[in-house]
N, C-alpha and C positions, 0 to 999 in steps of 0.2 A: 467548273465547280471543284475537279481535280487539281487543275494547274494553280487554283486560286489557294486551295489547301497548301499544297506542297509550297508555295511561295512563302506563305504565312510561316512555314515550319523554318526555310530558310532565312526569314526577316529574324523570326524568333530567335534562331541559334548562331547567327553569324551577324547580324545589323544592330540589332538592339539588346546584344546579350551583353549584362553588367559587368562590371568588373571582379574577379574573384577573390575569395578570401584569400590570407597568408596561407602560409604551408605547402605540402606535397599534393600531387593531384591524388585524387582518390582516397581521401583523407581517411576512411574507415579501415582501407587496406593496409594503411601504417600499421594499425595494433595486429593486423593478420600477420604481415612479415616479421614484424616485430616478434611478435609470438613463437613464429617458426625460427627465427635468429637464437632468441633467447632458448628454448630448447635443444638447439642445436649444440650451444654453448653449454648443455648440462644445468641451466639453471630451472627456475619455475616460470613458466609463462604465466599464471595466474598470479604472481607478485609482483612487487615494486622492482625486480631484477629486469621488468621489460622495459623500463625508462631506458637503461643502458643501450639498449638496440636502437630505441626510438630515436633518441637524441643523436642516432648518427646518421640517420635519416635526411638526405638533401631537405632544407625547408622547413626542417624542425627547429623552432629558436629554441635554446637552449640557454637564454639566460633567465627564464623562470621555469619551473615544473607547469609540463601540460601532459602530462600521463596520461595515454589513452589505454584504459584495461582492455584485455583480451575474454570474451568473455563466450567463447565458443565452446563447443562440447570438444572432449578429446581427439574424438575420434577423425576430426578435420585437422587436427595437428600434422598429419604426414603431410598433405598438401602444402601447408604453409611450410615447413621444415624442407621440402623439397624447393619451393620457390625461394626460399631464405638463402638457398644455394648460390645463387644469383646475384648481381647487382639490383639496388632497388628498381630501377630504371627498367632493365631489363624484366624483372617479375611482373613489374605492373604492365607493362607490354602484353605478356602473356597471359595475365589474370584479364585485362580488358578482352583480351582475343576471346577469351574462355567465357566472359560474360556476353559477347555480342552472340557466341552461339547459343548461348542458354535463352538470351531475348527471342532469337529466331524459334527456337523449339517452344517456348512460352506462347508466344503471340499467335503464330501459324498451329501449333499444334494445337492451340485453344480454337481454331477454327474448323481443324477436323471433327474436336470431339463432339462439336453444338451442330454438325450437321452444316456447316454454312455452303451455300451455292460456290462452287469453284468458277468465278468469274474474276475478270482483272478489276474491277471496280470494289468487287469486296476486298480483296487482296489488299488494295492501294488504300481503301477505306480503314483497312484495320492497322495496316502500318502508319497512318497519318493518326489514325486516334491515339495507338499505341506511341509512338513518335512523340505527341504533344501531353502525354498522360504523366502527371506531376510526379507520381510515386515511382513511376520505370526510369524516369529522368532523374531522379533522387538517387534511386539504384546504380545508376551507370555512372552518374558524378562522383559518388561516393566510394565507388568500388565493392558493393554490399554483397555478402553471401546471399541475402534475400533472394535477391533476383536468381541466382545459380539453384535455390531451393524451390522456388517457384516453378522453375524448368523440370526440376525432378517429379514435383508432384502432376504437372501435366504429361511427364512422360509416361509416369506409374498409370493414371488413369488409360492414356491409350493402350498400355503393354497388356493392362488388364480387360480391355474392348477388343483386344486380338487374340486373347486368351493365352499371353506370353506372361504367366504370373509367376516364372522362374527368374525371367530378368525382371519384371515389376517388383520383384523382393529387392532386388539390389538396388534397384530406383528410388523406391521407399527408403532405403537405411540412406541415399543420399538427401533425400527429403529431408530428413530428421537432423542435417546437418543445422537446420533453423528450426527447434523445435516447438518454438511458438507459432508455428506458420504450419507445420506438416500435419497437425493434429487437424485439419480440415478432411482429412483422409478416410478419418472415422467411418461418416455417413457411408464410404462407398463399400464397406464392409457388407454387402449384402447376399454374398454366395460363398459357397465354400473356396471356390479359388481365391476371392480378394482375401479370406479369412486366412489361408496358408500362407501366401506372399506376404501379407502383415506380419503375420507370425516369425516367418523365416526372416522377412528384413529387420525386425527388433532384433532377432538372433544375431544376424551379420552385423548391424550396427553395435550390439554388445561387446561382441567381440574385437569390432573396431577401437571401441572405447577403452578396452581392457588391455590390446595392444599397443595402442600408443603411449599409455602411463600405467598401466596397470591399476590395482583399485584406489590408490593413493589419489590417484591423477582425478578418477571419478568421483572421488570424496570431495575434493577439491573444488570440483567443476560445481558441485550441489550446493555446497557451502556458499561457493562465491555466487551463485545466482540468486541465494536468499538476501544476502548482506547487500549485493549492488542493485536488485531491486529496492531495497528500504533507503538506499542513497541516494536512489535516483526518482524516488515516489515525487518529491516536490518539485520537481524541474519541469520546465516550460515543453520539454521535448517529449514527454510522456503523453500521448494523447487515446487517455482514457477515460471514463466517466468519473474516478475518483480524482484523478489528475485535473479534470475539468472543476469538480469541485472545489479542489483545494486552491485553485487559481483564482475563484470566485471571493477566497476568505473564508469558505465553511468551516465549521468546527470540526474536532474531529468526528464526533458522534455522528455527524450530518455524513462527512465523507464514506466514513464506514457503512453506513445507511445506502448511501448512492452506490458503493461498491457491490456489497452484496444485492441489492435489490434489483440493480440493472443487468447484473447477470442472471439471476434467477426469471425475470421477465425476459431475457433475450434468449435463454436456454428453453425456457418453455413453449416460447413462439416458435422458436426453432423446431423442435423436436415434432410441435404441433405443424409445421410447414412438411418438415421432411417426411410423416408419417402418410400425407396426402399427394406426396410426390413418388412415383414409382422408379423415376430414372434415377441412375446411380449419380451421372455427371451433374444434372440439376442439383440432387442433394448437395452435393457438395458445393455448387455455386452457394445455396442457402445457408452452408455452414460460414462459408467465406463471410457471409454479411454480419452473422451471430458473432466473428471471432472477437472483433476489438472490444466487445462489451464484456467477454468473460475472461481473456488473458490480463494478467496484470502487469504485462510491458510490452507497450505497442507504440512503435514510431511511425513517423511518415512516410519510410520507404517499406513500412509492411502493406501496406495498403497497396501495394503490388498485385496483390491477388486479388483485387476488384475488378480487373480486367476480365476474367472469366464472366460474372455475372453481367457486367455491362456488354460484352459482345453477345452473350447468349440473349439478352433483350433487344439488343439493336438487330439481328435475325429475325428471332420469334416473335417479338411484341407487335401487336397491331393496335388503330385508335387511339383511345384515351391511354390506354397503357403504355404506347411505344412514346406519347408524347410526356409522361412522366418519366418513362424510363431515358429518355433523350437528357430531361433535365437533371435526372440525379446523376447518369452517367457522366454528363459534364462536371456536374458539381462534384465528383469523385474526381474528376481527372486535374483538379486544382488543387495546388498545393497551398492550402490557406492559411498554416501558420507562415509559411514561407512570405506571405505577404507583409507579415512583420519583420522578418529575419531579414530581407533584402529590400529594404524600401527604393533602391535604385533598378529594382527589375521589375517595375510595376506596368512599363510597357510590353515587356518581354511576356508577363504574366496575363496580360489582356490578349497578345498575339496568340500567344499557345493556347488560350481559352476559346478562342474562335476557330483554329485549327482543329481542337479538340472537337469541339460540336461540328465541325462539316465533315470530320472522319464518320462520326457517330452516324450523321445524315445519309454518307455515302454507301455504309455497312448496311443501313435500311432503305436503300434503294430510292433515296430521297423523295421518299412519302413526307406529306406537308407536314403531319404530326410530329418528324423526326427532326424538325430544324427548331424544336421548342428549347432546344438547348443551346441555340443562340442569344437568349436572355440570360445565361450565366457569365457572360465577359460583361455586361451592364452592371451585375453585381457584383463582379470582380473590381471593376473600378471605383465604385462606391464604397465597397469594404477597405479599398487599399488608400484611399484617402483618408480614412478613419485609422488603420493600421500604420499610416506615415507617422503619424502623431506620438505613436507609443511603439518604438521600434525594440525589436526582441534581439538583445544580445547573440554574439554567436562566440561558442567557443570554439578554439582559445583565444580569440581576438581581443576579446572583453576582460580577459585577466589581466589582474594591475602589473605594471612592469615590474620585473625582479622577485615575483612570487612567489613562496615555497611552503610546501606543507610541512606538517611535523614528521620528523625522521619515524616515529614509532608508528604511525601511522599505516593500516592495509591498505593495498591499493584501492581497494570500494570506496574506504572510507575517505581517502586523497582524492577520488575522483568526486564524491560529494562536496568536498570542500571547495575542489576547483570549481565545480557547478554553482557554487555559492557566492564563491568569489566575483565569478563572472559575473552576476545577477540574475542567473537562469532561475533563480527560486522566488525572486520577486513576485509578488501577488499582483495581477493586473487583470481586471476585469476583462479590457480586451483582449489580451491574448488567450484568455480561458474561453473568450467568444470564440474567437477563430480556430481553436482545436473542438469548440461544439460544433459548429459549423461541418467540420468533416467528420464527424459522429453522426450527425443529422444526414448529411450526405449518403453515408454509408446505411444509416437504417431504409432512407427512401429507398436506395436502389433494392436493398432485399424485400420490401414489400412489391415495387413493381415486379421485381423476378417473380416473387409468388404469382401476385396476379397475373404474367405472362405465361406463366407453367400450367396455370389451371384453364387458361383459355385455348390452349394450344395442345394437340399432341406430338410433343417433341420425342417422344418414346420411339417412334416410329420410324422419325427421319434421323435421329442420333443413330439408332441399331443398324438402319441401312445404310448410313453413310452417305445420305444426297442430300442434294441442295434443292430440294422440291419448296415452291412457297408454301407459305401456311396462312390458311385464313382464320381468322379467332372464330372461336365455337359461337 
């Protein structure tokens, strides 16, 4: 089984891998690097001056506007400024190495947190499952900061477990580099040590923000978040309940109702579940599943945190709960929107979904119920056949030739116009359905994690850091 799963990964990434899109590798790193270069030049990285740095990056099409805004907090600017002192290719390799280290911390640190048995099969299963997990693949391919933040979240939980609260305050500040992800740490604030660590981490983060650009940079960043969210709320890349409603063509009043109702229901259910779960890390797992329903800004790569609850279920779930966990976890491992964005990657998607299902089964010691995830590749085939008839455009490839935005538009307005010109604001029920499947998968994983936590004594296992096998209550 291990050989088969590893072979599938090799096939997926090296044999049936589709042709890539245009532009430089790790496309989102382009904005990070350009922000650093813009700041080094004394210009505003949150403004349109960033395009002057981006157009100098090899692979960027300068025949039209394809400005990619920088929306990260000022606290991370020193990192981008340091990397921008190097050639783009060199900086990209360094950032790629940093992401590789972050991936190791995130995946294998999670195994330690959840008390996974120290067995070769478990380690290989986790590596295979994570290697085929769509959000992690997206993070690495885009050079996304979300993976770095996710690793810092896991490191913070590990440090708090070992009572190293002072170092945990530093890692929590790094976790805040991706603000919409670090809030999952809130349920971990269950003791004085954690509260002090988070308070000190918030102070460190604020100092980093002010040191990087002063109060003016903080104000520009906060303002940018508001207008950037408004510019992007109708685009297909927003995987949120109101985004799905807009995709189905719902009226503004209906969209507003969906936004607040889904957030309220998710918060209430999440709080009720967390109140019944005493183990701190398990509480964070519940918060991870609630997150896409309550934050206004969520992309495919942000689903990387779902690896935590998925691995938790693989190790501790039993019986029917394990079967549903295998199904939900494998579904969460599929980049559903990507089935529309990359119609030429259908075979790769099916292959990786099989590898994902087998990786989960290996984590669960190949119990019969854990093989339920093998149903998902069949669903992927069916959905792919539908999605290929409704291809999702990809920025910037879909931009019209020689397209240019208004010279007086701010960078977020320009970004919104680019999305519209590329066709990403088109209301298509198939595109909305693809995003809905991603949210349903997330919700199903949250439910199965809750059922799993009710049926096993994970507190004792995790606190001891042992890998004892658990029977359902």
